[in-house]
C-alpha positions as CSV (number, residue, x, y, z in Angstrom):
1,M,154.6,133.3,57.5
2,I,154.1,135.8,60.1
3,N,150.4,135.9,61.3
4,S,149.1,134.4,58.1
5,K,151.1,136.8,55.7
6,E,153.9,135.8,53.7
7,V,157.1,137.6,54.7
8,I,160.6,137.6,53.2
9,W,163.0,135.3,55.1
10,K,166.2,136.6,56.5
11,K,169.1,134.1,57.3
12,D,170.2,134.1,61.2
13,E,167.5,136.4,62.1
14,T,166.1,135.8,65.7
15,I,162.7,136.7,67.0
16,S,164.0,140.0,68.4
17,L,165.3,141.2,65.1
18,L,162.4,140.2,63.3
19,L,159.9,141.5,65.9
20,K,162.0,144.8,65.4
21,R,162.0,144.7,61.6
22,M,158.4,144.0,61.5
23,N,157.8,147.2,64.0
24,F,156.1,145.0,66.7
25,V,156.6,147.3,69.6
26,F,153.9,146.5,71.9
27,P,155.1,145.9,75.5
28,M,153.1,142.6,76.0
29,I,153.7,140.2,73.2
30,V,153.5,136.4,72.9
31,V,155.4,134.6,70.0
32,K,154.8,130.9,68.7
33,I,157.0,129.1,66.0
34,N,155.0,126.3,64.4
35,G,152.5,126.3,67.3
36,R,155.0,125.9,69.8
37,L,155.3,129.3,72.6
38,I,158.6,130.6,72.8
39,K,159.6,132.1,76.1
40,K,160.6,135.7,76.1
41,D,164.1,135.2,77.5
42,K,164.9,133.3,74.1
43,Y,163.7,136.1,71.9
44,S,167.3,137.2,71.2
45,T,168.5,133.8,70.5
46,Q,166.1,131.6,68.8
47,L,166.7,131.6,65.3
48,I,163.8,131.6,62.9
49,N,164.1,129.1,59.8
50,D,162.9,129.4,56.4
51,N,159.2,128.2,56.1
52,D,158.4,128.6,59.9
53,E,155.0,129.7,60.8
54,I,155.3,132.7,63.3
55,S,152.3,134.0,65.2
56,V,152.8,137.3,67.2
57,I,150.0,138.0,69.5
58,H,149.8,141.4,71.4
59,M,148.2,141.0,74.7
60,I,145.9,143.8,75.7
61,S,144.3,144.5,79.1
62,G,141.2,146.0,79.5
63,G,138.5,146.3,82.2
């Protein structure tokens, strides 16, 4: 599940690969897996497991 939408799981997929596949291209993104915040420097190594719940939040600045 990504942002409450069911998505097909791919074995050995990292956060970076998932973001690319799902076309999340925003420059400021926060990712949580099962409610746990993942640091950006871990995106290329953090694997996603089957049945993980992922939240992708893009930060927007404004004034």
